[in-house]
N, C-alpha and C positions, 0 to 999 in steps of 0.2 A: 574475425571481422565479418559482420553480416552486412551485405549490401542489398537493400530492398528498396525498390521504387515505390512511390505512392500508389501506383496502379496495382502492384502485387499485394500491398498491405502487409500485415504482420501476423495474419491468422495462423495459429498453431505453432508459432515460433516464440517460446518463452524468452523474455529478456530480463536479466537480473543485474542489479547494481548494488554494490556495497559502499556505504559511506560511514563516516564517523557518526556516532549517535549524538549529534549536536544540532541545535536549532540553526546554526550557520550553514548546514548542509541541506536544509529544506528546499531552497531554490533549485538545487540540482535535481532532487527527486521529483519535484513538481514539474520541472522542465522536461524531464524524460517522459513522465506520464503524459503530459500534454502532447509531445511529439508523437508518441506511440498511438494515441487515440485519434489524432488528426490524420495520421496515415492509414487509419483503419475504418474509415467511413462513419465515424461518430459525428453527430451534429455539433455545431458550435456550443449549443446549450449543454449537451452531454459532456463535451470537453471541459467546460467550466465546472460542471458538477463533479466530474471525476477528479479534476485537479484539486478541488477543495476536499474531496473525500480522501485522496491520497495524503494531502497535507494533514488532515485530522488523524488518520491512522498513524502516520509517522510521528506527529507531535505527541500522540498518546504514548507511544513507546519510548520516545526520547525522554519524556517526563519521568519514566520509571527506570531508565537505563542505568546499569552499573557504570561507574566512571571508566573511560578509556575503551568502551566497547563499540561495536559496529552495528549498524542497522542494515539489514538485507531486504531489498525490495524486489519481488518477483512479479512480473506482469505477463499474463497469458491472455492473448486475444483469441477468442473463438469465433465461430461463424456468426453468432448472435449475441455475444457477451464479452465482457472483460472480467478476469479474475485477478485481483491484486492481493498479494500476501506480503505483509511487512513483518519482519521478525527481528528480534534482538535479545539481549541478555538483561533481564531485570535484576536490580540489586536487592530486591526484597520480594517475598512471597506475596501473591495476590494478583488477581486479574485487574485490568483497568476498570475504573468506575463506570459501570454501564448506566448510571443515572446522571452522569455529567452532561453539560451542554455539548461538548465536543462529540460525545458518543451519540447524542440525539441527532446532531448534524450528520454524522456518519451513517446512522440508521436511515435517516430521511433521504440521503443522496444515493443510497445503494438498495439493491433488491434483497440481498442477504448479507449479514455481517456476523462474524464470530470472533471470539477471543479465546486463546488457549494458553495454558502454561504447564510446562513440564516440571518435575521435581528438581530440587537443587542439584546442580552438577558441579562437583568439586573441581573438575578439570578446567572449568571456565569461571568458577567462583560466582555463580549466579543461577538464575532461573530462566531457561529458554522460554520466551514468550512471543506470541504471534497474534496479529490481527489480520483477518482475511475478509475481503468483501467482494461481492459480485455485482456487476452493473450490466443490465440487459440493454442492447442497442435498439433504438427506435421504438421504445415503448411509449405509449401516450402518457403524458403527465397531467 
């Protein structure tokens, strides 16, 4: 259990949550992201952007997730940025469509975004897939 006050922030303390790869779990992921960035000196506009970016990254992976799998979300707050890594098990080979509207939104709301996929893993019956993005705190928009 981590007990951190708003004054301490969460810098340098990675926070991870695992949820079912289901749209019904998106409010939990969004809520955690929102709480973390509120406690870490991001502006309200940045909080809204990050919440939407987390939603897009998670939705992207939920859309390709193998049935019955889990989505892992790792949040790392640095001194000047936030790095979010959302990973799961895709049921089919292929990276998320980087020409989609959701990907455009994610790219617009973050400073860097990448998608990766590992080869088929028979132990998990799928393709480990991740979307990672970075958002810098306090940049002019």
